[in-house]
TORMIKE-222950 format. One record per residue: residue number from 1; x, z, y of N, C-alpha, C, O in turn; residue in three letters. Coordinates in steps of 0.001 Angstrom, whole numbers, plus 500000, padded with zeros to 6 digits. Layout:
[pt NUM; [X; Z; Y]; [X; Z; Y]; [X; Z; Y]; [X; Z; Y]; "ALA"];
...
This chain:
[pt 1; [500826; 500000; 498804]; [500000; 500000; 500000]; [500865; 500000; 501253]; [500544; 499328; 502234]; "ARG"];
[pt 2; [501948; 500743; 501224]; [502846; 500762; 502379]; [503495; 499392; 502547]; [503584; 498874; 503660]; "ILE"];
[pt 3; [503951; 498804; 501432]; [504543; 497473; 501485]; [503530; 496468; 502055]; [503863; 495658; 502921]; "TYR"];
[pt 4; [502300; 496534; 501556]; [501262; 495617; 502029]; [501047; 495790; 503532]; [500942; 494805; 504264]; "LYS"];
[pt 5; [500982; 497028; 503988]; [500780; 497280; 505413]; [501943; 496734; 506237]; [501731; 496154; 507302]; "TRP"];
[pt 6; [503154; 496914; 505757]; [504329; 496458; 506505]; [504487; 494944; 506500]; [505076; 494386; 507426]; "ASN"];
[pt 7; [503969; 494266; 505471]; [504234; 492834; 505334]; [503000; 491932; 505367]; [503125; 490744; 505663]; "HIS"];
[pt 8; [501821; 492462; 505072]; [500627; 491620; 504986]; [499435; 492351; 505583]; [498460; 492628; 504884]; "MET"];
[pt 9; [499504; 492658; 506842]; [498407; 493411; 507473]; [497108; 492613; 507446]; [497062; 491433; 507795]; "ARG"];
[pt 10; [496071; 493296; 507025]; [494736; 492713; 507021]; [493730; 493843; 507219]; [494111; 494965; 507551]; "ASP"];
[pt 11; [492487; 493556; 507023]; [491451; 494583; 507164]; [491467; 495467; 505932]; [490672; 495283; 505011]; "ASP"];
[pt 12; [492353; 496402; 505923]; [492530; 497286; 504774]; [492342; 498724; 505241]; [492899; 499132; 506260]; "PHE"];
[pt 13; [491557; 499484; 504494]; [491279; 500866; 504855]; [492149; 501792; 504008]; [492164; 501702; 502780]; "VAL"];
[pt 14; [492870; 502680; 504682]; [493623; 503717; 503982]; [492776; 504973; 503989]; [492501; 505541; 505046]; "PHE"];
[pt 15; [492370; 505397; 502829]; [491548; 506600; 502722]; [492418; 507853; 502760]; [493609; 507815; 502452]; "GLU"];
[pt 16; [491801; 508942; 503138]; [492505; 510230; 503121]; [492269; 510954; 501810]; [492712; 512089; 501633]; "THR"];
[pt 17; [491576; 510303; 500897]; [491240; 510900; 499607]; [491758; 510024; 498482]; [491665; 508798; 498545]; "THR"];
[pt 18; [492301; 510653; 497457]; [492657; 509942; 496235]; [491692; 510399; 495154]; [491462; 511595; 494979]; "ILE"];
[pt 19; [491139; 509452; 494442]; [490179; 509763; 493387]; [490875; 509712; 492030]; [491487; 508713; 491655]; "ARG"];
[pt 20; [490759; 510806; 491324]; [491353; 510928; 489992]; [490205; 510889; 488981]; [489236; 511633; 489127]; "ILE"];
[pt 21; [490298; 510036; 487963]; [489186; 509943; 487019]; [489040; 511193; 486147]; [490021; 511732; 485635]; "PRO"];
[pt 22; [487801; 511635; 485995]; [487500; 512698; 485048]; [487723; 512142; 483645]; [487567; 510943; 483412]; "LYS"];
[pt 23; [488083; 513008; 482727]; [488298; 512576; 481346]; [486959; 512673; 480622]; [486437; 513760; 480375]; "ILE"];
[pt 24; [486430; 511515; 480295]; [485111; 511422; 479676]; [485266; 510737; 478324]; [485834; 509649; 478234]; "ILE"];
[pt 25; [484764; 511370; 477289]; [484836; 510789; 475946]; [483468; 510225; 475560]; [482455; 510529; 476189]; "THR"];
[pt 26; [483463; 509412; 474527]; [482223; 508892; 473972]; [481691; 507645; 474637]; [480561; 507242; 474364]; "GLY"];
[pt 27; [482474; 507019; 475505]; [482039; 505792; 476166]; [482285; 504593; 475256]; [483144; 504649; 474376]; "LEU"];
[pt 28; [481551; 503530; 475459]; [481815; 502285; 474737]; [481033; 502152; 473448]; [480111; 502920; 473173]; "GLY"];
[pt 29; [481426; 501151; 472655]; [480695; 500811; 471436]; [481113; 501638; 470229]; [480389; 501690; 469235]; "LEU"];
[pt 30; [482257; 502275; 470302]; [482712; 503066; 469163]; [483447; 502260; 468106]; [483784; 502789; 467047]; "GLY"];
[pt 31; [483699; 500987; 468380]; [484529; 500179; 467479]; [485616; 499526; 468325]; [485435; 499296; 469520]; "ILE"];
[pt 32; [486725; 499238; 467700]; [487854; 498644; 468413]; [487846; 497131; 468271]; [487534; 496592; 467209]; "ASN"];
[pt 33; [488191; 496465; 469348]; [488338; 495013; 469332]; [489488; 494658; 468408]; [490520; 495328; 468401]; "ILE"];
[pt 34; [489305; 493594; 467624]; [490393; 493072; 466800]; [490755; 491704; 467375]; [489918; 490806; 467457]; "LYS"];
[pt 35; [492025; 491569; 467771]; [492421; 490342; 468457]; [493897; 490036; 468243]; [494691; 490909; 467892]; "GLU"];
[pt 36; [494232; 488794; 468460]; [495612; 488363; 468592]; [495806; 488017; 470059]; [494944; 487385; 470671]; "ASP"];
[pt 37; [496939; 488429; 470628]; [497206; 488190; 472045]; [498496; 487397; 472181]; [499493; 487687; 471520]; "VAL"];
[pt 38; [498458; 486401; 473041]; [499631; 485609; 473372]; [499923; 485831; 474844]; [499047; 485636; 475686]; "LEU"];
[pt 39; [501147; 486236; 475164]; [501541; 486492; 476548]; [502460; 485369; 476996]; [503419; 485027; 476304]; "VAL"];
[pt 40; [502162; 484795; 478161]; [502966; 483670; 478632]; [504291; 484101; 479226]; [505254; 483335; 479220]; "THR"];
[pt 41; [504349; 485328; 479741]; [505568; 485810; 480387]; [505808; 487257; 479980]; [505284; 488178; 480607]; "ASP"];
[pt 42; [506593; 487459; 478940]; [506852; 488805; 478406]; [507466; 489725; 479456]; [507101; 490898; 479531]; "GLU"];
[pt 43; [508388; 489216; 480266]; [509047; 490045; 481279]; [508029; 490552; 482301]; [508055; 491724; 482679]; "ALA"];
[pt 44; [507143; 489678; 482741]; [506119; 490085; 483704]; [505174; 491099; 483083]; [504783; 492066; 483737]; "ALA"];
[pt 45; [504806; 490887; 481831]; [503896; 491812; 481153]; [504516; 493199; 481029]; [503819; 494199; 481204]; "ALA"];
[pt 46; [505807; 493278; 480731]; [506483; 494574; 480602]; [506537; 495323; 481924]; [506564; 496554; 481940]; "LYS"];
[pt 47; [506552; 494594; 483023]; [506628; 495217; 484346]; [505243; 495407; 484951]; [505128; 495763; 486124]; "GLN"];
[pt 48; [504184; 495174; 484165]; [502816; 495237; 484671]; [502629; 494294; 485850]; [501841; 494556; 486759]; "ASN"];
[pt 49; [503357; 493207; 485817]; [503293; 492210; 486873]; [502287; 491134; 486451]; [501642; 491255; 485409]; "ASP"];
[pt 50; [502163; 490109; 487245]; [501230; 489041; 486925]; [501700; 488328; 485667]; [502802; 487783; 485614]; "VAL"];
[pt 51; [500857; 488345; 484679]; [501136; 487634; 483436]; [499816; 487085; 482918]; [498761; 487680; 483136]; "ALA"];
[pt 52; [499876; 485958; 482235]; [498677; 485337; 481685]; [498625; 485666; 480196]; [499604; 485506; 479467]; "VAL"];
[pt 53; [497464; 486126; 479773]; [497265; 486476; 478370]; [496212; 485544; 477768]; [495222; 485204; 478417]; "TYR"];
[pt 54; [496438; 485144; 476542]; [495430; 484408; 475780]; [494987; 485320; 474639]; [495811; 485988; 474013]; "ALA"];
[pt 55; [493678; 485344; 474372]; [493126; 486231; 473351]; [492405; 485419; 472287]; [491661; 484488; 472595]; "HIS"];
[pt 56; [492633; 485779; 471043]; [491849; 485250; 469931]; [491128; 486456; 469343]; [491758; 487333; 468753]; "LYS"];
[pt 57; [489808; 486499; 469503]; [489026; 487632; 469039]; [488477; 487353; 467641]; [488116; 486223; 467311]; "TYR"];
[pt 58; [488422; 488403; 466833]; [487873; 488301; 465490]; [486421; 488770; 465493]; [486050; 489682; 466232]; "TYR"];
[pt 59; [485621; 488139; 464668]; [484189; 488394; 464626]; [483897; 489682; 463856]; [483960; 489715; 462627]; "ASP"];
[pt 60; [483575; 490738; 464602]; [483287; 492036; 463996]; [481790; 492320; 463914]; [481373; 493284; 463273]; "LEU"];
[pt 61; [480991; 491490; 464555]; [479545; 491731; 464597]; [478792; 490491; 464121]; [477941; 489964; 464836]; "LEU"];
[pt 62; [479108; 490029; 462914]; [478514; 488775; 462469]; [477246; 488941; 461638]; [476579; 487953; 461334]; "LYS"];
[pt 63; [476901; 490173; 461267]; [475725; 490381; 460419]; [474797; 491427; 461027]; [475195; 492213; 461886]; "THR"];
[pt 64; [473557; 491417; 460561]; [472596; 492437; 460978]; [473118; 493834; 460627]; [472946; 494781; 461395]; "ASP"];
[pt 65; [473748; 493947; 459474]; [474272; 495245; 459033]; [475353; 495757; 459981]; [475413; 496953; 460269]; "GLU"];
[pt 66; [476200; 494861; 460465]; [477259; 495263; 461404]; [476643; 495755; 462718]; [477111; 496738; 463293]; "ALA"];
[pt 67; [475611; 495086; 463185]; [474931; 495508; 464417]; [474251; 496858; 464189]; [474287; 497726; 465061]; "VAL"];
[pt 68; [473631; 497037; 463024]; [472961; 498302; 462709]; [473942; 499471; 462675]; [473552; 500610; 462930]; "ASP"];
[pt 69; [475202; 499204; 462366]; [476211; 500273; 462282]; [476719; 500724; 463649]; [477365; 501768; 463746]; "GLN"];
[pt 70; [476442; 499961; 464705]; [476835; 500400; 466048]; [476077; 501678; 466372]; [474857; 501740; 466227]; "LEU"];
[pt 71; [476803; 502691; 466809]; [476199; 503987; 467115]; [476133; 504209; 468619]; [477032; 503828; 469367]; "ARG"];
[pt 72; [475050; 504830; 469032]; [474873; 505110; 470450]; [475959; 506063; 470936]; [476392; 506946; 470196]; "PHE"];
[pt 73; [476398; 505883; 472180]; [477456; 506747; 472710]; [476980; 508191; 472857]; [475804; 508456; 473104]; "PRO"];
[pt 74; [477924; 509110; 472700]; [477681; 510528; 472959]; [478689; 510927; 474032]; [479847; 511219; 473732]; "VAL"];
[pt 75; [478243; 510937; 475273]; [479109; 511134; 476437]; [479380; 512622; 476627]; [478472; 513451; 476575]; "VAL"];
[pt 76; [480651; 512936; 476849]; [481022; 514339; 477045]; [482239; 514417; 477968]; [483173; 513623; 477857]; "LYS"];
[pt 77; [482206; 515385; 478874]; [483339; 515640; 479757]; [484358; 516506; 479028]; [484006; 517534; 478450]; "LEU"];
[pt 78; [485623; 516089; 479058]; [486714; 516941; 478569]; [487145; 517787; 479762]; [488064; 517431; 480500]; "ASP"];
[pt 79; [486463; 518909; 479931]; [486666; 519751; 481112]; [488087; 520289; 481197]; [488677; 520306; 482278]; "LYS"];
[pt 80; [488633; 520722; 480093]; [489982; 521297; 480101]; [491020; 520284; 480592]; [491844; 520607; 481448]; "GLU"];
[pt 81; [490984; 519073; 480059]; [491943; 518043; 480468]; [491681; 517585; 481897]; [492621; 517331; 482650]; "GLU"];
[pt 82; [490410; 517478; 482274]; [490065; 517099; 483646]; [490602; 518137; 484627]; [491196; 517779; 485644]; "THR"];
[pt 83; [490399; 519416; 484328]; [490893; 520490; 485203]; [492414; 520481; 485292]; [492978; 520731; 486357]; "ASP"];
[pt 84; [493081; 520191; 484166]; [494548; 520140; 484151]; [495052; 519027; 485072]; [495972; 519234; 485863]; "ARG"];
[pt 85; [494451; 517866; 484965]; [494872; 516730; 485798]; [494547; 516960; 487270]; [495300; 516540; 488148]; "ARG"];
[pt 86; [493438; 517618; 487536]; [493081; 517922; 488915]; [494117; 518860; 489536]; [494519; 518670; 490684]; "GLU"];
[pt 87; [494546; 519870; 488782]; [495550; 520811; 489292]; [496869; 520093; 489593]; [497495; 520351; 490621]; "ALA"];
[pt 88; [497286; 519206; 488711]; [498525; 518446; 488923]; [498404; 517581; 490177]; [499320; 517540; 490999]; "ILE"];
[pt 89; [497268; 516890; 490321]; [497067; 516010; 491479]; [497037; 516810; 492775]; [497624; 516396; 493774]; "ALA"];
[pt 90; [496358; 517947; 492764]; [496284; 518757; 493990]; [497664; 519272; 494385]; [497990; 519338; 495570]; "LYS"];
[pt 91; [498465; 519633; 493400]; [499828; 520090; 493697]; [500664; 518935; 494249]; [501409; 519111; 495213]; "GLU"];
[pt 92; [500541; 517766; 493642]; [501350; 516607; 494043]; [500980; 516101; 495437]; [501859; 515681; 496190]; "ALA"];
[pt 93; [499689; 516135; 495792]; [499238; 515540; 497046]; [498904; 516566; 498120]; [498363; 516208; 499167]; "PHE"];
[pt 94; [499215; 517831; 497879]; [498886; 518889; 498834]; [499444; 518564; 500221]; [500627; 518259; 500374]; "GLU"];
[pt 95; [498576; 518636; 501216]; [498985; 518374; 502589]; [499110; 516898; 502928]; [499372; 516557; 504082]; "GLY"];
[pt 96; [498930; 516015; 501953]; [499064; 514575; 502181]; [497715; 513874; 502032]; [497273; 513154; 502928]; "VAL"];
[pt 97; [497072; 514096; 500888]; [495778; 513469; 500593]; [494849; 514498; 499973]; [495292; 515416; 499282]; "LEU"];
[pt 98; [493566; 514339; 500224]; [492568; 515144; 499527]; [492402; 514594; 498116]; [492484; 513382; 497913]; "ASN"];
[pt 99; [492172; 515454; 497155]; [491968; 515040; 495770]; [490496; 515209; 495430]; [489900; 516255; 495685]; "VAL"];
[pt 100; [489926; 514173; 494856]; [488543; 514211; 494418]; [488495; 513735; 492972]; [489009; 512663; 492653]; "GLU"];
[pt 101; [487884; 514520; 492105]; [487719; 514098; 490724]; [486501; 513179; 490674]; [485435; 513507; 491196]; "MET"];
[pt 102; [486678; 512036; 490044]; [485646; 511013; 490073]; [485138; 510712; 488672]; [485883; 510785; 487695]; "ASP"];
[pt 103; [483876; 510378; 488593]; [483261; 510049; 487316]; [483472; 508595; 486929]; [484340; 507908; 487466]; "GLY"];
[pt 104; [482669; 508151; 485997]; [482783; 506812; 485423]; [481926; 505820; 486211]; [480829; 506152; 486659]; "HIS"];
[pt 105; [482435; 504615; 486370]; [481713; 503531; 487024]; [481319; 502506; 485957]; [482100; 501607; 485647]; "SER"];
[pt 106; [480124; 502633; 485400]; [479749; 501735; 484300]; [479543; 500305; 484772]; [479031; 500058; 485863]; "PRO"];
[pt 107; [479950; 499384; 483935]; [479745; 497960; 484212]; [479017; 497361; 483014]; [479465; 497499; 481876]; "MET"];
[pt 108; [477904; 496701; 483270]; [477161; 496053; 482194]; [477485; 494571; 482214]; [477038; 493840; 483097]; "TYR"];
[pt 109; [478245; 494144; 481259]; [478650; 492748; 481134]; [478472; 492331; 479679]; [479457; 492164; 478960]; "GLU"];
[pt 110; [477228; 492162; 479238]; [476962; 491986; 477814]; [477599; 490758; 477192]; [478094; 490832; 476067]; "PRO"];
[pt 111; [477602; 489634; 477886]; [478172; 488437; 477260]; [479686; 488549; 477142]; [480263; 488087; 476157]; "TRP"];
[pt 112; [480336; 489155; 478130]; [481772; 489394; 478012]; [482045; 490333; 476843]; [482976; 490115; 476069]; "ASP"];
[pt 113; [481239; 491368; 476721]; [481410; 492325; 475626]; [481232; 491639; 474284]; [482067; 491780; 473391]; "THR"];
[pt 114; [480141; 490896; 474145]; [479886; 490222; 472866]; [481019; 489273; 472528]; [481429; 489192; 471370]; "ILE"];
[pt 115; [481535; 488551; 473519]; [482598; 487576; 473225]; [483868; 488260; 472714]; [484634; 487650; 471967]; "SER"];
[pt 116; [484103; 489515; 473103]; [485300; 490229; 472637]; [485118; 490819; 471237]; [486097; 491179; 470583]; "ARG"];
[pt 117; [483889; 490917; 470783]; [483638; 491436; 469433]; [483155; 490359; 468470]; [483020; 490621; 467275]; "TYR"];
[pt 118; [482893; 489149; 468971]; [482368; 488084; 468127]; [483277; 486866; 468104]; [483423; 486235; 467057]; "ARG"];
[pt 119; [483872; 486527; 469196]; [484581; 485276; 469478]; [483592; 484322; 470138]; [482401; 484333; 469825]; "SER"];
[pt 120; [484084; 483516; 471031]; [483211; 482592; 471761]; [482554; 481577; 470838]; [481384; 481241; 471021]; "MET"];
[pt 121; [483293; 481085; 469846]; [482705; 480113; 468930]; [481483; 480699; 468228]; [480425; 480071; 468187]; "ASP"];
[pt 122; [481631; 481896; 467679]; [480515; 482540; 466974]; [479348; 482789; 467911]; [478196; 482531; 467563]; "SER"];
[pt 123; [479646; 483286; 469091]; [478599; 483590; 470060]; [477798; 482331; 470398]; [476568; 482350; 470348]; "LEU"];
[pt 124; [478476; 481254; 470735]; [477791; 480035; 471151]; [477010; 479391; 470004]; [475891; 478916; 470200]; "LEU"];
[pt 125; [477595; 479376; 468822]; [476881; 478808; 467677]; [475642; 479630; 467331]; [474593; 479070; 467014]; "LEU"];
[pt 126; [475759; 480946; 467389]; [474619; 481795; 467042]; [473501; 481731; 468075]; [472344; 481979; 467737]; "ASP"];
[pt 127; [473818; 481405; 469321]; [472754; 481204; 470300]; [471841; 480049; 469872]; [470646; 480045; 470167]; "LEU"];
[pt 128; [472422; 479074; 469174]; [471650; 477918; 468693]; [471076; 478189; 467306]; [469887; 477981; 467068]; "ILE"];
[pt 129; [471927; 478655; 466397]; [471549; 478764; 464983]; [470850; 480064; 464608]; [470063; 480088; 463662]; "ASP"];
[pt 130; [471123; 481142; 465332]; [470588; 482456; 464969]; [470081; 483204; 466205]; [470567; 484295; 466506]; "LYS"];
[pt 131; [469108; 482628; 466924]; [468649; 483273; 468164]; [468064; 484672; 467935]; [468237; 485549; 468781]; "PRO"];
[pt 132; [467383; 484894; 466824]; [466826; 486231; 466558]; [467936; 487258; 466406]; [467816; 488383; 466890]; "ASP"];
[pt 133; [469009; 486876; 465739]; [470160; 487774; 465583]; [470767; 488091; 466945]; [471098; 489243; 467225]; "PHE"];
[pt 134; [470914; 487075; 467792]; [471503; 487296; 469115]; [470598; 488186; 469970]; [471093; 489003; 470746]; "MET"];
[pt 135; [469287; 488036; 469837]; [468373; 488929; 470548]; [468543; 490365; 470061]; [468551; 491304; 470857]; "HIS"];
[pt 136; [468678; 490525; 468754]; [468879; 491868; 468197]; [470160; 492481; 468749]; [470176; 493649; 469138]; "LYS"];
[pt 137; [471236; 491693; 468781]; [472522; 492182; 469265]; [472462; 492548; 470745]; [472912; 493628; 471127]; "LEU"];
[pt 138; [471917; 491674; 471579]; [471878; 491957; 473015]; [470950; 493132; 473296]; [471235; 493931; 474189]; "ILE"];
[pt 139; [469855; 493260; 472565]; [468957; 494406; 472755]; [469637; 495713; 472386]; [469467; 496717; 473077]; "ASN"];
[pt 140; [470403; 495710; 471307]; [471113; 496930; 470896]; [472160; 497311; 471949]; [472258; 498476; 472334]; "LYS"];
[pt 141; [472931; 496343; 472407]; [473946; 496627; 473431]; [473304; 497124; 474726]; [473835; 498025; 475376]; "LEU"];
[pt 142; [472177; 496547; 475097]; [471478; 496986; 476307]; [470998; 498426; 476156]; [471176; 499241; 477061]; "THR"];
[pt 143; [470395; 498735; 475022]; [469920; 500104; 474789]; [471075; 501102; 474767]; [470947; 502217; 475274]; "ASP"];
[pt 144; [472205; 500698; 474178]; [473382; 501581; 474145]; [473902; 501829; 475557]; [474238; 502959; 475909]; "MET"];
[pt 145; [473967; 500772; 476364]; [474449; 500909; 477737]; [473531; 501819; 478546]; [474003; 502704; 479259]; "PHE"];
[pt 146; [472227; 501604; 478438]; [471286; 502434; 479187]; [471380; 503897; 478766]; [471258; 504792; 479603]; "LEU"];
[pt 147; [471593; 504144; 477488]; [471778; 505511; 477004]; [473031; 506131; 477612]; [473019; 507287; 478035]; "SER"];
[pt 148; [474114; 505352; 477653]; [475361; 505831; 478247]; [475165; 506192; 479719]; [475606; 507254; 480159]; "GLU"];
[pt 149; [474509; 505321; 480478]; [474281; 505577; 481901]; [473399; 506813; 482087]; [473670; 507647; 482952]; "VAL"];
[pt 150; [472346; 506931; 481277]; [471471; 508108; 481373]; [472254; 509392; 481125]; [472065; 510378; 481837]; "ASP"];
[pt 151; [473132; 509391; 480121]; [473937; 510578; 479826]; [474907; 510891; 480957]; [475063; 512049; 481345]; "GLN"];
[pt 152; [475555; 509863; 481483]; [476475; 510061; 482607]; [475734; 510661; 483799]; [476217; 511596; 484437]; "LEU"];
[pt 153; [474565; 510114; 484089]; [473792; 510601; 485229]; [473355; 512050; 485004]; [473484; 512886; 485898]; "GLU"];
[pt 154; [472845; 512340; 483826]; [472347; 513691; 483517]; [473456; 514740; 483631]; [473208; 515871; 484049]; "LYS"];
[pt 155; [474682; 514356; 483254]; [475811; 515292; 483278]; [476586; 515252; 484599]; [477595; 515943; 484744]; "GLN"];
[pt 156; [476124; 514454; 485556]; [476816; 514353; 486836]; [478174; 513679; 486725]; [479104; 514029; 487451]; "GLY"];
[pt 157; [478294; 512715; 485822]; [479585; 512068; 485551]; [479666; 510630; 486061]; [480604; 509910; 485719]; "LEU"];
[pt 158; [478700; 510203; 486871]; [478808; 508885; 487487]; [479798; 508954; 488647]; [480003; 510015; 489235]; "LEU"];
[pt 159; [480397; 507836; 488963]; [481405; 507798; 490021]; [480785; 508099; 491380]; [479574; 507993; 491573]; "CYS"];
[pt 160; [481639; 508472; 492300]; [481238; 508686; 493691]; [481089; 507324; 494358]; [481339; 506291; 493736]; "HIS"];
[pt 161; [480683; 507327; 495620]; [480643; 506032; 496314]; [481987; 505309; 496176]; [483051; 505912; 496313]; "PRO"];
[pt 162; [481912; 504034; 495909]; [483112; 503256; 495630]; [483694; 502666; 496910]; [482981; 502059; 497709]; "GLN"];
[pt 163; [484988; 502851; 497088]; [485658; 502225; 498224]; [486200; 500854; 497848]; [486505; 500044; 498723]; "SER"];
[pt 164; [486320; 500592; 496562]; [486745; 499287; 496075]; [485724; 498830; 495042]; [485407; 499551; 494095]; "VAL"];
[pt 165; [485227; 497641; 495240]; [484286; 497055; 494304]; [484998; 495878; 493663]; [485249; 494858; 494305]; "ILE"];
[pt 166; [485320; 496037; 492386]; [486178; 495133; 491627]; [487562; 495166; 492267]; [488335; 496081; 491982]; "HIS"];
[pt 167; [487897; 494218; 493106]; [489221; 494258; 493733]; [489116; 494121; 495255]; [490121; 493903; 495931]; "CYS"];
[pt 168; [487919; 494248; 495781]; [487686; 494042; 497199]; [487196; 495331; 497841]; [486392; 496058; 497258]; "THR"];
[pt 169; [487677; 495604; 499026]; [487209; 496778; 499751]; [485713; 496729; 499968]; [485153; 495680; 500285]; "GLY"];
[pt 170; [485079; 497856; 499799]; [483626; 497933; 499944]; [483227; 498707; 501182]; [482358; 499576; 501118]; "GLY"];
[pt 171; [483847; 498403; 502301]; [483624; 499174; 503521]; [482652; 498468; 504449]; [482693; 497248; 504602]; "TRP"];
[pt 172; [481772; 499257; 505072]; [480873; 498760; 506104]; [480515; 499917; 507027]; [480510; 501076; 506611]; "THR"];
[pt 173; [480220; 499598; 508267]; [479747; 500639; 509187]; [478238; 500523; 509374]; [477674; 501145; 510274]; "ASP"];
[pt 174; [477577; 499723; 508524]; [476137; 499518; 508621]; [475351; 500351; 507602]; [474121; 500311; 507592]; "GLN"];
[pt 175; [476031; 501085; 506770]; [475365; 501921; 505772]; [475891; 503337; 505863]; [477049; 503490; 506250]; "LEU"];
[pt 176; [475163; 504368; 505550]; [473739; 504286; 505248]; [472917; 504098; 506511]; [473337; 504480; 507603]; "PRO"];
[pt 177; [471773; 503521; 506355]; [470852; 503283; 507466]; [470141; 504572; 507855]; [470059; 505509; 507061]; "ARG"];
[pt 178; [469628; 504613; 509080]; [468859; 505751; 509555]; [467673; 505981; 508618]; [466974; 505036; 508253]; "GLU"];
[pt 179; [467453; 507220; 508235]; [466358; 507557; 507341]; [466729; 507535; 505867]; [465893; 507837; 505016]; "GLY"];
[pt 180; [467986; 507177; 505549]; [468429; 507146; 504160]; [468362; 508533; 503548]; [468807; 509508; 504154]; "TYR"];
[pt 181; [467808; 508622; 502352]; [467713; 509889; 501637]; [468326; 509693; 500256]; [467714; 509033; 499416]; "ASN"];
[pt 182; [469513; 510240; 499987]; [470181; 510011; 498709]; [469419; 510562; 497510]; [469669; 510137; 496382]; "PRO"];
[pt 183; [468491; 511502; 497726]; [467710; 512046; 496612]; [466670; 511027; 496156]; [465910; 511295; 495226]; "ALA"];
């Protein structure tokens, strides 16, 4: 951020708060993606720099039985680990930045999700050949996502107002409007 300010000044907001994610377990589908990855630039990838990755995903959800085995998330805060990280952050940033523990920012992207557990070929063919199966799969993923969001909300684990939306600053002086009631 300092480098960017010194070399590429733009409409960028420096907040006085750093948000540290709370440790939340039980998110996601409960199964791991199986894939082969090809990296175009190993050196860049090792430095967390710009690198292009190609993914070959394996079909893990090809049958009704596989979809039936997906289990609904059970969301839980790991309070001990969250408190430990908060203490470290407060010590590190004392007098420099305010520390705020932040919840989860859920993103519902069902087709992206399905493509990582099915492969694009399987997904596209099944939209034509097995529409009932695809409806079953998307309905299950939707219900799982809604359950996850409901649990996050009930436990107070949703994220705070976002200052960055995807990769773009989310700042405006036009919100909230007069009469806004967050309840």
